[in-house]
C-alpha positions as CSV (number, residue, x, y, z in Angstrom):
1,M,122.9,-24.4,65.2
2,V,120.2,-22.8,67.5
3,A,121.1,-22.4,71.1
4,P,118.9,-24.6,73.4
5,R,116.0,-22.8,75.1
6,A,116.1,-22.5,78.8
7,V,113.6,-24.8,80.6
8,W,113.8,-22.8,83.9
9,K,115.0,-19.4,84.9
10,G,115.6,-18.2,88.5
11,F,118.1,-17.8,91.2
12,L,120.8,-19.9,92.8
13,K,121.4,-19.0,96.4
14,V,124.5,-20.1,98.4
15,G,124.6,-18.4,101.8
16,S,124.5,-14.7,101.1
17,V,125.6,-15.0,97.4
18,T,122.7,-15.1,94.9
19,C,123.0,-15.2,91.1
20,G,120.6,-15.5,88.3
21,V,120.7,-18.8,86.4
22,K,119.1,-20.6,83.6
23,I,118.8,-24.3,83.1
24,V,119.1,-25.9,79.6
25,G,118.9,-29.6,78.8
26,A,122.3,-31.3,78.6
27,T,120.9,-34.2,76.5
28,S,118.6,-34.5,73.5
29,E,116.2,-37.1,72.4
30,A,116.1,-35.8,68.8
31,S,118.2,-38.8,67.5
32,K,115.9,-41.4,69.0
33,I,113.9,-43.5,66.6
34,H,110.1,-43.0,67.0
35,F,107.6,-45.4,65.4
36,K,104.0,-44.9,64.5
37,I,101.4,-47.6,64.5
38,L,100.1,-48.3,61.0
39,N,97.2,-50.1,59.5
40,R,98.8,-53.1,57.8
41,K,96.2,-53.1,55.0
42,D,96.5,-49.5,53.8
43,G,99.8,-48.3,55.5
44,L,98.1,-45.3,57.1
45,P,98.7,-44.2,60.7
46,V,96.0,-45.3,63.2
47,K,94.8,-43.3,66.3
48,S,94.0,-44.5,69.8
49,I,90.4,-44.1,70.9
50,Y,89.3,-44.4,74.5
51,A,86.4,-46.9,74.8
52,D,84.3,-48.0,77.7
53,E,85.8,-51.2,79.1
54,K,82.4,-52.9,79.5
55,T,80.5,-51.8,76.4
56,G,83.4,-51.1,74.0
57,E,81.8,-47.9,73.0
58,P,84.1,-44.9,72.4
59,F,83.3,-41.7,74.4
60,E,84.2,-38.0,74.3
61,T,87.2,-36.4,76.0
62,E,84.9,-34.2,78.2
63,D,83.4,-37.4,79.7
64,Q,86.8,-38.7,80.8
65,V,88.1,-38.4,84.4
66,K,91.2,-39.8,86.1
67,G,90.7,-42.4,88.7
68,F,92.8,-44.1,91.4
69,E,91.9,-47.7,92.1
70,L,91.2,-48.2,95.8
71,E,90.1,-51.8,95.5
72,K,89.3,-54.1,92.6
73,D,86.8,-52.2,90.4
74,G,86.5,-49.5,93.1
75,F,87.9,-46.1,91.9
76,L,88.2,-42.7,93.5
77,Q,87.5,-40.1,90.7
78,I,89.9,-37.2,90.6
79,E,88.9,-34.0,88.8
80,P,91.4,-31.9,86.9
81,D,91.0,-29.0,89.5
82,D,92.0,-31.5,92.2
83,I,95.2,-32.3,90.3
84,K,96.0,-28.7,89.7
85,A,95.6,-28.0,93.4
86,L,98.3,-30.6,94.1
87,K,100.9,-29.2,91.6
88,L,103.8,-27.5,93.2
89,T,104.6,-23.9,92.6
90,S,108.0,-22.3,92.8
91,D,109.4,-18.9,93.8
92,H,112.2,-19.7,91.2
93,T,114.9,-19.7,93.8
94,F,116.8,-22.8,94.7
95,E,118.9,-22.6,97.8
96,V,121.8,-24.9,98.4
97,G,121.0,-27.0,101.4
98,E,124.4,-28.7,101.9
99,F,127.7,-29.5,100.3
100,V,129.0,-33.0,100.0
101,A,132.1,-34.5,98.6
102,I,131.6,-35.5,95.0
103,S,132.7,-39.0,95.8
104,E,129.7,-39.4,98.2
105,I,127.1,-39.1,95.4
106,D,125.7,-42.5,94.5
107,T,125.7,-42.4,90.7
108,R,122.7,-44.8,90.7
109,N,120.6,-42.0,91.9
110,L,121.5,-39.6,89.0
111,E,118.5,-39.1,86.7
112,K,118.7,-36.3,84.1
113,P,121.5,-33.7,83.6
114,Y,121.0,-30.0,82.8
115,Y,123.6,-27.3,82.2
116,L,123.3,-24.5,84.8
117,I,124.4,-21.3,83.2
118,P,124.5,-17.6,84.2
119,A,121.2,-15.8,83.4
120,D,122.9,-12.7,82.2
121,G,126.1,-10.7,82.3
122,A,125.5,-9.4,85.8
123,A,125.4,-13.0,87.1
124,V,128.7,-14.2,85.6
125,E,130.9,-13.1,88.5
126,A,128.8,-14.6,91.3
127,Y,128.3,-17.7,89.3
128,G,132.1,-18.1,88.8
129,V,132.7,-17.6,92.5
130,I,130.3,-20.4,93.4
131,R,131.6,-22.7,90.7
132,D,135.3,-22.1,91.6
133,A,134.7,-22.6,95.4
134,M,133.0,-25.9,94.8
135,K,135.8,-27.0,92.4
136,N,138.5,-26.0,94.8
137,K,136.9,-27.9,97.7
138,G,135.9,-31.0,95.6
139,V,132.3,-30.7,96.6
140,T,128.9,-30.8,95.0
141,A,125.9,-28.8,96.2
142,R,122.5,-30.4,97.1
143,S,119.3,-28.5,96.7
144,C,115.6,-28.9,95.7
145,I,113.9,-27.4,92.7
146,V,110.4,-27.3,91.2
147,L,110.8,-28.2,87.6
148,Y,107.8,-28.9,85.4
149,K,105.5,-28.5,88.4
150,S,107.2,-31.4,90.1
151,G,109.6,-31.0,93.0
152,G,112.8,-33.0,93.5
153,E,116.3,-33.1,94.8
154,V,119.2,-32.1,92.6
155,V,123.0,-32.0,92.8
156,I,125.0,-29.2,91.2
157,E,128.7,-29.7,90.4
158,P,131.4,-27.8,88.6
159,Y,131.9,-28.8,85.0
160,G,134.7,-27.1,83.1
161,K,133.8,-23.4,82.9
162,G,130.2,-24.1,83.9
163,M,128.1,-26.3,86.2
164,V,125.9,-29.3,85.7
165,M,122.7,-29.8,87.7
166,T,121.4,-33.3,87.8
167,E,118.0,-34.4,89.0
168,L,118.1,-37.3,91.5
169,R,115.7,-40.2,91.4
170,N,113.2,-40.4,94.3
171,R,114.5,-42.7,97.1
172,N,111.7,-45.2,96.5
173,E,112.7,-45.7,92.8
174,G,116.0,-47.5,93.5
175,R,116.5,-51.2,93.8
176,R,119.0,-53.1,95.8
177,G,121.6,-55.0,93.7
178,E,120.6,-58.5,94.5
179,C,123.0,-60.0,92.0
180,L,126.0,-57.9,93.1
């Protein structure tokens, strides 16, 4: 079995203690079933083609541009360079903002887990100190990270001999439980 590849490398900073860390996915989607769309007549896969909504004519990729609908049939065109300018960058350090009791974390906000592991042999001792301190106090760390050019909140908690970092959903994604 091949070890999972790190999706992020950087530093975890807690007060004056910093250690190199790597993030690897804690889940896999390899076992999910994926379907292709087939032509019923010949059984061959079909491909999607972008076509003009009015004329039905297909057009080339270089003629495509993203648009945000401001009003019915009124769009603001957004060029690829505009989108690149909005992407977040990271200094590859995430600093713990606060510690909270593990019981205070609303599990409905947990999105995607990752294993947080020491980056190398030199980081093992500091990593262990941070993990053990959190375990002994029964707390989880809150921080922010830029992952895949998107920023978000995370929680980090001790997990056995390691730690798990879990992305949190944005506050506006949650729904109130009307039926509860």
